[in-house]
VEXDREN-2710 file (C-alpha; in Angstrom, 1 decimal):
% VEXDREN-2710
k/r/px/py/pz
1/MET/99.6/-48.3/-13.5
2/GLY/99.9/-51.7/-11.9
3/THR/99.9/-52.5/-8.2
4/GLY/101.9/-49.9/-6.2
5/ALA/102.4/-47.6/-9.1
6/PHE/100.1/-44.9/-7.7
7/GLY/101.8/-44.9/-4.4
8/ASN/105.2/-44.6/-6.1
9/LEU/103.9/-41.8/-8.3
10/ARG/103.0/-39.7/-5.3
11/ARG/106.6/-39.6/-4.3
12/HIS/107.4/-37.6/-7.4
13/VAL/104.4/-35.6/-8.5
14/ASP/101.1/-34.5/-7.2
15/TYR/98.4/-36.7/-8.9
16/ASP/96.2/-33.6/-9.7
17/ARG/99.0/-32.4/-12.0
18/LEU/98.8/-35.4/-14.4
19/ASP/98.0/-34.5/-18.0
20/ALA/96.7/-37.9/-18.9
21/VAL/97.0/-41.7/-18.3
22/VAL/97.5/-44.0/-21.2
23/ILE/97.1/-47.8/-20.7
24/SER/98.9/-50.3/-22.9
25/HIS/96.7/-53.3/-22.4
26/MET/94.0/-54.7/-20.1
27/HIS/96.0/-57.0/-17.9
28/ALA/95.5/-56.1/-14.2
29/ASP/99.2/-55.6/-13.5
30/HIS/99.1/-52.7/-15.9
31/PHE/95.9/-50.9/-14.9
32/ILE/94.7/-51.9/-11.4
33/ASP/96.0/-48.7/-9.7
34/LEU/93.4/-46.7/-11.7
35/ILE/91.1/-47.6/-8.8
36/PRO/93.1/-45.9/-6.0
37/LEU/93.8/-43.1/-8.4
38/ARG/90.1/-42.7/-8.8
39/TYR/89.5/-42.5/-5.1
40/ALA/92.3/-40.0/-4.6
41/LEU/90.8/-37.8/-7.4
42/ARG/87.4/-38.1/-5.9
43/TYR/88.1/-37.7/-2.2
44/GLY/91.7/-36.5/-1.8
45/ARG/92.8/-33.1/-0.8
46/MET/94.1/-32.2/-4.3
47/ARG/91.2/-31.7/-6.6
48/ARG/91.3/-31.1/-10.4
49/ASP/89.2/-28.5/-12.1
50/GLU/88.7/-30.9/-15.0
51/LYS/88.4/-34.6/-15.4
52/LEU/91.6/-36.5/-16.0
53/PRO/91.9/-37.9/-19.6
54/LEU/92.2/-41.7/-19.4
55/TYR/93.1/-43.3/-22.7
56/LEU/92.4/-47.0/-23.0
57/PRO/93.1/-49.5/-25.8
58/PRO/90.3/-50.6/-28.1
59/ASP/87.7/-52.5/-26.0
60/GLY/89.4/-51.4/-22.8
61/GLU/86.5/-49.4/-21.6
62/ARG/84.2/-52.4/-21.6
63/MET/86.7/-54.5/-19.7
64/LEU/87.2/-51.7/-17.1
65/TYR/83.5/-51.3/-16.7
66/HIS/83.2/-55.1/-16.1
67/LEU/85.8/-55.0/-13.3
68/VAL/84.4/-51.9/-11.6
69/GLY/80.9/-53.2/-11.9
70/ALA/81.8/-55.8/-9.2
71/PHE/81.9/-53.1/-6.5
72/ALA/80.5/-49.8/-7.8
73/ASP/77.0/-49.6/-6.5
74/GLU/76.3/-46.4/-8.4
75/GLY/77.2/-48.2/-11.6
76/ALA/80.6/-48.5/-13.4
77/GLY/80.0/-45.6/-15.7
78/ASP/79.2/-43.1/-12.9
79/PHE/82.0/-44.4/-10.7
80/LEU/84.6/-43.7/-13.4
81/ALA/83.1/-40.7/-15.1
82/GLU/83.1/-38.7/-11.8
83/VAL/86.8/-38.1/-12.2
84/PHE/88.0/-39.6/-15.6
85/ASP/87.3/-38.5/-19.1
86/LEU/87.4/-41.9/-20.7
87/ARG/88.7/-42.1/-24.2
88/THR/89.8/-44.9/-26.6
89/TYR/93.0/-44.3/-28.5
90/HIS/93.4/-45.5/-32.1
91/PRO/96.7/-47.5/-32.3
92/ALA/97.2/-46.5/-36.0
93/LYS/96.9/-42.7/-35.3
94/PRO/99.2/-40.4/-33.3
95/LEU/97.9/-39.2/-29.9
96/ARG/98.6/-35.5/-29.1
97/LEU/99.2/-34.8/-25.4
98/GLY/100.0/-31.1/-25.2
99/ALA/103.3/-30.5/-26.9
100/ALA/104.0/-34.2/-27.0
101/THR/103.1/-36.9/-29.5
102/MET/102.5/-40.5/-28.7
103/THR/102.6/-43.2/-31.3
104/PHE/101.8/-46.9/-31.0
105/ALA/102.7/-50.4/-32.3
106/HIS/101.1/-53.8/-31.8
107/THR/103.2/-56.2/-29.6
108/LEU/103.3/-59.9/-29.5
109/HIS/101.4/-60.7/-26.3
110/TYR/98.4/-62.9/-25.1
111/ILE/95.9/-60.1/-25.6
112/PRO/95.9/-57.0/-27.7
113/THR/98.8/-54.8/-26.4
114/PHE/100.4/-51.7/-27.6
115/ALA/103.9/-50.4/-27.2
116/MET/104.2/-46.6/-27.0
117/ARG/106.6/-43.9/-28.1
118/TYR/106.4/-40.6/-26.4
119/ALA/108.2/-37.7/-28.2
120/VAL/108.5/-34.1/-27.1
121/ASN/111.1/-31.4/-27.8
122/GLY/113.2/-33.6/-30.1
123/GLN/113.6/-36.4/-27.5
124/SER/111.7/-39.6/-27.1
125/ILE/111.0/-42.6/-24.8
126/THR/109.7/-45.9/-26.1
127/TYR/107.9/-48.3/-23.8
128/SER/107.6/-51.9/-25.0
129/ALA/104.6/-52.8/-22.7
130/ASP/104.4/-56.6/-22.6
131/THR/105.8/-58.3/-25.6
132/ALA/107.8/-61.2/-27.0
133/PRO/110.5/-60.2/-29.5
134/ASP/108.7/-58.3/-32.2
135/HIS/110.1/-56.2/-35.1
136/ARG/107.1/-53.9/-34.8
137/VAL/108.3/-52.8/-31.4
138/SER/111.9/-52.4/-32.7
139/ASP/110.6/-50.3/-35.6
140/LEU/108.7/-48.1/-33.1
141/ALA/111.8/-47.6/-31.0
142/ARG/114.1/-46.8/-33.8
143/GLY/116.6/-44.1/-32.7
144/THR/114.7/-43.4/-29.5
145/ASP/116.7/-41.9/-26.6
146/LEU/115.5/-44.3/-24.0
147/PHE/113.9/-47.8/-24.6
148/ILE/112.1/-49.2/-21.6
149/CYS/111.7/-52.9/-22.4
150/GLU/110.3/-55.8/-20.5
151/ALA/112.6/-58.6/-19.4
152/THR/110.2/-61.1/-17.8
153/LEU/112.0/-64.3/-18.7
154/LEU/115.0/-65.6/-16.8
155/ALA/118.1/-66.5/-18.7
156/GLY/117.5/-69.8/-20.4
157/ASP/113.7/-69.8/-19.9
158/VAL/111.7/-70.9/-22.9
159/GLU/108.0/-70.0/-23.5
160/HIS/106.1/-72.9/-25.0
161/GLY/103.2/-72.3/-27.3
162/MET/102.1/-68.7/-27.8
163/ARG/104.8/-66.3/-26.7
164/GLY/104.2/-63.0/-24.8
165/HIS/107.4/-62.0/-23.0
166/CYS/111.1/-61.3/-23.5
167/SER/114.3/-62.2/-21.8
168/ALA/116.9/-59.5/-21.2
169/LEU/118.9/-60.9/-24.1
170/GLU/115.9/-60.6/-26.4
171/ALA/115.3/-57.0/-25.2
172/ALA/118.9/-56.2/-26.0
173/GLU/118.4/-57.7/-29.5
174/MET/115.5/-55.4/-30.1
175/ALA/117.5/-52.4/-28.6
176/ARG/120.4/-53.1/-30.9
177/ALA/118.2/-53.5/-34.0
178/ALA/116.5/-50.2/-33.1
179/GLY/119.7/-48.3/-32.5
180/VAL/118.4/-46.8/-29.2
181/GLY/120.4/-44.6/-27.0
182/SER/119.8/-46.4/-23.7
183/LEU/118.1/-49.6/-22.7
184/CYS/116.1/-49.8/-19.4
185/LEU/115.1/-53.4/-18.4
186/SER/111.8/-53.6/-16.6
187/HIS/108.9/-55.9/-15.8
188/TYR/111.2/-58.6/-14.3
189/GLY/110.3/-61.0/-11.5
190/GLU/111.6/-61.3/-7.9
191/PHE/113.9/-64.2/-8.8
192/SER/115.7/-62.2/-11.6
193/GLN/119.4/-61.6/-10.8
194/SER/122.2/-59.7/-12.5
195/ARG/123.0/-62.6/-14.8
196/ASP/119.4/-62.6/-16.0
197/LEU/119.3/-58.9/-16.7
198/ASP/122.2/-56.5/-17.4
199/GLU/124.9/-59.2/-17.7
200/SER/122.8/-61.1/-20.2
201/ALA/122.0/-57.9/-22.2
202/ARG/125.5/-56.7/-22.4
203/GLY/126.4/-59.5/-24.7
204/LEU/124.4/-57.9/-27.5
205/PHE/123.8/-54.2/-26.6
206/THR/126.9/-52.0/-26.1
207/GLY/125.0/-48.8/-25.1
208/GLU/124.0/-47.9/-21.6
209/ILE/121.9/-50.6/-19.8
210/ILE/119.8/-49.7/-16.8
211/VAL/117.8/-52.0/-14.6
212/ALA/114.6/-50.4/-13.5
213/ASP/113.8/-50.0/-9.8
214/ASP/111.3/-48.0/-7.8
215/HIS/112.1/-44.3/-7.7
216/LEU/114.9/-44.5/-10.2
217/VAL/115.2/-41.2/-12.2
218/ILE/116.6/-41.3/-15.7
219/PRO/117.3/-37.9/-17.3
220/VAL/116.5/-38.4/-21.0
221/GLY/119.3/-37.2/-23.2
222/GLU/121.9/-37.6/-20.4
223/ARG/124.0/-40.6/-19.8
224/VAL/124.0/-41.1/-16.0
225/PRO/120.9/-42.2/-14.1
226/ALA/120.4/-40.9/-10.6
227/ILE/118.3/-42.0/-7.6
END
């Protein structure tokens, strides 16, 4: 739910049909579009009968209130509670979303961050969120049909000090260790090129490699992505 995510979402589904929103961590590029979503739910032409469940990581509600408090005259709690049913997920416990189950794992990032595995009807998608190489993420993704993994670092880039991101090569290493069906590389910068992404990853992962892009549709369980 980072910048632009809500606008992209509207190309594919009516926002009033969302079952829930689950946030991996409280960096703005992963949650800032909760604000336009809130305005759409409050004032848009499509209204929900019930509030939208919004699942935040531990301490996420306090951080979100702090942000919203800068511009919500009626108070952050009222501003959010008008449309959202705010909840905090427990990273050690499964989260039930209708027929689906979501499980979590800590990642290696600068603030508490949680990778997610979404499983339903015998199929699964695992999302790394932001992370440096971490066996906990690989363990969560083991055998998943689709592994969406960040690839922030350019080929040859080195993070000094505390690490928080992967290169495509490191994403491929985690995908191979987890034995995933397909690897989708995401969260890359504007300067990333093929040699930084799929070409680099193919040296380690022999399965299907997809580079994420706006409006890309990936049928889970099938081998060919389509626009």
